[in-house]
C-alpha positions in Angstrom: 1.3 -0.7 -21.1 3.0 -2.7 -18.3 6.0 -4.7 -19.4 6.8 -2.4 -22.4 9.9 -0.3 -22.1 10.1 2.6 -24.5 13.8 2.2 -25.2 15.8 0.1 -27.7 17.2 -3.2 -26.4 20.7 -4.2 -27.4 21.2 -7.8 -28.2 24.4 -9.6 -27.3 25.4 -12.8 -28.9 24.7 -15.9 -26.7 27.8 -17.6 -25.2 27.7 -20.7 -23.1 28.6 -20.3 -19.4 30.4 -23.1 -17.6 29.1 -25.2 -14.7 26.9 -23.9 -11.9 27.3 -20.3 -13.0 24.9 -21.1 -15.9 22.2 -22.3 -13.5 22.7 -19.3 -11.2 22.4 -16.9 -14.2 19.3 -18.7 -15.4 17.7 -18.5 -12.0 18.5 -14.9 -11.6 17.2 -14.1 -15.1 13.9 -15.9 -14.4 13.5 -13.9 -11.1 14.2 -10.7 -12.9 11.9 -11.3 -15.9 9.0 -13.2 -14.2 5.9 -11.3 -13.5 5.8 -10.0 -10.0 3.5 -12.3 -8.2 2.4 -11.8 -4.6 3.8 -14.5 -2.3 0.3 -15.4 -1.2 -1.1 -15.7 -4.7 0.5 -18.3 -6.9 -2.2 -17.8 -9.6 -1.2 -14.2 -10.2 1.0 -14.0 -13.3 -0.2 -17.4 -14.5 -4.0 -17.2 -14.9 -4.3 -13.4 -14.7 -2.0 -10.4 -14.6 -1.0 -8.6 -11.4 -4.0 -7.7 -9.2 -4.4 -4.0 -9.7 -7.3 -3.4 -7.3 -9.3 -5.1 -4.5 -12.2 -4.8 -2.2 -14.0 -6.7 0.5 -17.6 -7.7 0.1 -19.6 -8.2 3.3 -22.1 -10.9 2.5 -25.5 -10.9 4.0 -25.7 -14.7 4.1 -23.9 -17.5 5.8 -22.1 -20.4 4.2 -24.2 -23.6 4.0 -22.9 -26.1 6.5 -22.4 -28.8 3.8 -20.7 -26.5 1.3 -17.4 -28.1 0.6 -14.8 -28.5 -2.2 -17.0 -31.0 -4.1 -20.0 -28.6 -4.1 -17.8 -25.6 -5.2 -16.3 -27.7 -8.1 -19.7 -28.9 -9.0 -21.0 -25.3 -9.2 -18.1 -24.3 -11.5 -18.6 -27.4 -13.6 -22.3 -26.7 -14.0 -21.7 -23.1 -15.0 -19.0 -24.1 -17.5 -21.3 -26.8 -19.0 -24.1 -24.3 -19.4 -21.7 -22.0 -21.2 -20.4 -24.6 -23.6 -23.9 -25.8 -24.6 -24.8 -22.4 -26.0 -24.5 -21.9 -29.8 -21.8 -19.2 -29.4 -18.4 -19.1 -27.7 -18.3 -18.2 -24.0 -17.1 -14.8 -23.1 -15.5 -15.9 -19.8 -13.8 -18.9 -18.2 -14.6 -19.7 -14.6 -12.6 -22.0 -12.4 -12.0 -22.8 -8.8 -8.6 -22.9 -7.3 -7.1 -23.3 -3.8 -6.7 -26.4 -1.6 -10.4 -26.4 -1.0 -11.5 -24.8 -4.3 -12.3 -21.7 -2.2 -11.0 -19.2 -4.8 -13.1 -18.5 -7.8 -11.4 -17.0 -10.9 -13.3 -15.4 -13.8 -11.3 -14.5 -16.9 -12.4 -12.8 -20.0 -11.8 -14.9 -23.2 -12.5 -12.1 -25.7 -11.6 -8.4 -26.0 -14.5 -6.3 -24.9 -16.7 -7.9 -22.3 -14.3 -7.6 -19.4 -12.1 -4.8 -20.6 -12.8 -2.6 -17.6 -13.8 -3.1 -14.0 -17.2 -1.6 -14.7 -17.9 -4.2 -17.4 -16.7 -6.9 -15.1 -19.2 -5.7 -12.5 -21.9 -5.7 -15.1 -21.0 -9.4 -15.8 -21.3 -10.1 -12.1 -24.7 -8.4 -12.1 -25.8 -10.6 -15.0 -24.6 -13.6 -13.0 -26.7 -12.3 -10.1 -29.8 -12.3 -12.4 -29.0 -15.8 -13.5 -28.5 -17.0 -9.9 -31.8 -15.7 -8.9 -33.6 -18.0 -11.3 -32.2 -21.1 -9.5 -34.5 -22.9 -7.0 -32.0 -22.7 -4.1 -31.8 -18.9 -4.5 -35.5 -18.4 -4.9 -36.1 -20.4 -1.7 -33.4 -18.6 0.3 -34.1 -15.1 -1.1 -37.7 -14.7 -2.0 -37.3 -10.9 -2.0 -34.3 -11.1 -4.5 -31.9 -9.1 -2.3 -28.8 -11.3 -2.6 -26.2 -11.0 -5.2 -23.9 -13.4 -7.1 -21.3 -12.7 -4.5 -23.8 -13.8 -1.8 -24.2 -17.1 -3.7 -20.5 -17.5 -3.7 -20.4 -17.0 0.1 -23.3 -19.5 0.4 -21.1 -22.1 -1.4 -18.1 -21.3 0.7 -16.0 -19.3 -1.7 -13.8 -16.8 0.1 -12.7 -14.7 -2.9 -13.2 -14.1 -6.6 -10.6 -12.6 -8.9 -11.9 -11.1 -12.1 -9.7 -10.2 -15.0 -9.8 -9.3 -18.7 -7.0 -11.9 -19.1 -4.7 -9.3 -20.5 -4.0 -6.1 -18.5 -5.7 -6.0 -15.1 -7.2 -8.1 -12.4 -9.5 -7.2 -9.5 -9.9 -9.3 -6.3 -12.9 -9.4 -4.1 -12.5 -11.0 -0.7 -15.9 -12.4 0.4 -16.4 -11.9 4.1 
């Protein structure tokens, strides 16, 4: 597993270091022990582990002209409210990040449902089925050809990162 080193660590007694050297050592230690986050992704290593795979989804739909930050946050709030109203604990947490809330993050909250990329894709397929029951999707897609990722494009999301919240993350750029 990432982060585990098979050897035995030696512990040295802590000794105070004088002046600015202490700050420099602390900063160097943080840089060496912090999860490696990509410069363009400040959420990696905080909300989810390192992105281990990615893909580009070419949507078959255009973003609605009035899709903005407020609409995207409203969508996430609506999904989250629906999850919390159920008689059981949600299996995922969904939230929007980015200056314009253009990045969707979907994190597994339990072991099992998102343990593999295949299970994550199954969850996305279930979200597709749920999205197709909404009035806006029925009106825009009477033949039921669009996916949950198309709905995200419609709302103006540019990417979704899916993770089990423990060991892997997958990014889908929505084009």
